[in-house]
N, C-alpha and C positions, 0 to 999 in steps of 0.2 A: 731855657734857651734865651739868649740875649736878642734884643730887637734886630740888631745888625745881622746876627746869624740867621734869624727867621727870614729876613728880607733876602739874604743871599740864597738860602735854601729854596724860597719861593721862586726866585729868579732862575735858579738852576732847574727847577721843575718845569717852568714855562719853556725854557730853552730846550730841555730834553724832549718835551712834548712836541714842540714845533719841528725839531730836527727829525724825530721819529715819524711824524706825519708826512714830512717831505720824503723821507726814505721809503716809507711804505707806499706812497703814491707812485714813486719811480719804480720800485720793485714790482708792484702789481702790474703796472703798464708793461714792463719787460716780460713778466711771466705770462700774462694773459693777452696782451695786445689791446686791452681795453683801458680807457681813460679813468673810469670810475670803478671802484671795488663794489662788490655786491653788498647790499644791506640785508640783515637777517630777515627783514619783513618783505623783501622783494620776492614775490611768489613766482616770478618768471625765471629765477635762477635756481639751480639744483642744490641739493644738500651738500654735495661734494665741494662745489665752488664756494658756497657760503662758509663752510667749515675750514677750507683751506685758506681763504682770505682772513678769517678770524684768527687762525693759528699763526699765519705770517705776521699779521698786525700785532698780536700779543707778543710774539717773540721779538720783533723789532723794538717795540715800546720798552719791553723789559731790558733788552740789551743796551739800548741807548740811555735809558734812565740810570742803569747801573754804571755805565761808563762815565757819564757826566757827573754823577754824584761821587764816584770814586776819584775822579780827577779833582773835583772840588775839595774833597776831604784831604787829599795829598797836598794840594796847594795850601790849604788852611794850616795843615800841620807844619809844612816847611816855613811858612811865614811866621807862625807862632814860635817855632824853634829859633828862627833867625832873630826875631825881635827880642827873645829872652837872652840870646847870646850877646847881642849888642848892648842890652840894658844892664 
């Protein structure tokens, strides 16, 4: 992988993580009415709440990561094809 591609991939990963974290925080607040999601080590919260929060967080992170990386791959492909067509 070229250095430019590595940098773009890293940037997309950071972008997707930040976006997923923001979406999860908003989704958790809407679903539970609480500002903070439970931590697995929070003994004041029940198993159901902990596992639901983890499942929601994992699903959102996976979804956002796939969407961002897919969009990046399509953009890279289009630009590569366009530059070859012009060249």
